[in-house]
N, C-alpha and C positions, 0 to 999 in steps of 0.2 A: 787722390781718390779715383779720378777717371782713369789714370794710368793702371791702377790696380784692377778696375773693372775691365779695362781693355785687355790686361794681361790674362785675367781669368777667363774671359770670353774666348780669347785667341787659343789659350791653352786647352780649354774644354772642347772647343771645336776641333782642334788639332788631334786631340785624343779620340774624339768621336770618329773622325776621318780615318784614323788608324785602326781602331777596334772594330768599327761596324763591317768593314770587308772581311775581317778574320772571322767575326761571328757568322756572317752569311756563308763564308766558305765552310766553316765547321757544320753549319746547319745543312748545307748541300751535300757535303761528304757523308754526314750521318744519315740523310735520307737515302743517298746511293747505297750506303752500307747496309741499311735496314731492307732496301728493296732487293739487294743481291742475296742477303741472307734468307729472305722469304722465298726467293726463286729456287735456292739450292737446298732449302729445308728437307725435301724428300731424301736427297743424297746424304746430308748430315745425319738425318735420323736413322738411316741404314748403317752408316758408320759407327754411330753411338751404340746402337743395338748390337752390332756384330763384333766390334773391337773394343767397346767400352771407353772409347776416347771421350775427352771433354768436349763440350760443344764448340769451344774456341778451336781446338785442335782439328775436329772434325770439319768445321767451317773452312779452315785454312787448307786442309787437304782437297775439299770439294772444289775450292777456287783453283787450286793448282791442277786438279783433274780437268776442269773446264778449259783452262789455258792450254794444257796439252792437247785437249781435243781440238781446239782452234788451230794449234800448230800442225797437228797431224792432217786435219782437213786442208789446211793451206799447203802442205806438202804434196797431198794427192792431187789437188787441182793444178798444181804446177806441171804435172806429168801429162803427156799427150792423151793417155787413156783417161786419166781423171778429168781433164778438160772436156773431152768428148762426152763422158757420161753425165757431167754436171750440165753441160749445154743441152743435152738431150732431156734430162730431168726438168730443167728450167723451162725449156720451150713447151714441153708436153704438159707439165703440171703447175709450176710455180706461177708462170705468167698468166695463168688462167684464174688465179686467186685475185680478187679485187684489192687494189692498192699496192700489190707487191712491187709493181714496176716503179711507182712513185716513191715508195719507201726505199728501194734499192738505190734509185738515182740520187735521192736526197742524202743517203748515207755516203755514197761515193763522193758527191760534191763537197760534203762537209769534212770528210776524213781523208780524202785524196784518192787518186785513181788515174788510170789512163783515159777514161771516159768522163767527160765533163758535160753537165747539163748546159751550162752557159758557154756561149761562143766568145763573148767579149764584154767588157765593162762600158757603160755609157752614162751620160747625164742627159735626162730628158726634160722637156717642158710640156707636160700634159695639159697645162692650162693656158698656153699660148703667151704667158708673160715671161718676166726675167727669173721666175723661180725655177731653179734646177733641182732634179731628184736623181739620187743615185739609183741605177738601174742595171740589170744584166740582160743582155741580148740573148734570146732564146731561138729566134727564127727570124728570117727576113723574106719577104714575098717579092713578087715581080711587079706588084701594083703600087710601088712607092710606100708601102707600109712596113714597119718593123715591129715584131712582137717582143716585148720586154717583160721581165719579171721585176717588180718593185717590192723588195722584202720589207717586212715590218722589223723594227729594232726593239729589243736586242735578239729577237727570236726569228732568224732568217728563214725558217721553214714555212713561216706564214707570210702572206703578202698578197699582191694583186697582179693580174695579168692585163697588160694594156697593149692595144694595137695602135701604134702612133705613126703619123707620116714622118718620112725620113728627115724632113726639114726641121723637125722638133727633136731630132736625136743626134747627140754629139758623141761620137765614139772616143773612148779614152785609152790610150796606150798605157795600160796599168795591169799588173797581175790580178787575176780574179781573186785569188786567196788573200791578197792584201786588201782589196776593196771589201771582201767579205768581213775581214777584221774590223774595218771602220764601221761596219753595220753592227757587229757584235759588241763593240765598244761605244755604241751611241754616238758615233761621228767623230770620236777622238782619232787623231791621225790623219784627218782629211786634208790637212795642209799640203802634204806632198801629193796627194790625189788631184787637188784642185790646180796645182802647178801644171798638170799635164794637158790642161784645156788648151786647144789650138789657139794661138794668138796671144797667149799669156806670156 
């Protein structure tokens, strides 16, 4: 009887672990899809009224048009003239809009780029004891203090900024992108990260 209970419990729990991530993924994808459809609805309405396409066909065409627009903009800013005009527009207008700089740097950090917000990965002891927290160094001053960003998990765009004495900061030779993945995965994969602690 106990074996049957254990078998049922293990099987149900195993099924739960398999099905739940799929359900969450479907929910997130559905939310993203609905949000995207809502944003492109003006375009789809125009296509439906002018071409009599179905809503699904109009939505697909609208998404393709948006992707082509991204591609064309990407091509333009690759040219010398495109870079100049975008830099001019950004400096004169975009950077004067509140939060634009923060949003841009966050997007670059999360999705890649030449410019990184974080200089390196570190483990810090903000409380002076043996507890270590994953952090990203953003700046270093000349008065023995290091500025670090400690992200919240699993949403790394939120977190706290600390100014900590260098003696409580241990720099880790580890890729920033990999360290960010451990934050996104609630610490999973930290084994390799912790091996990089000097003296280990």
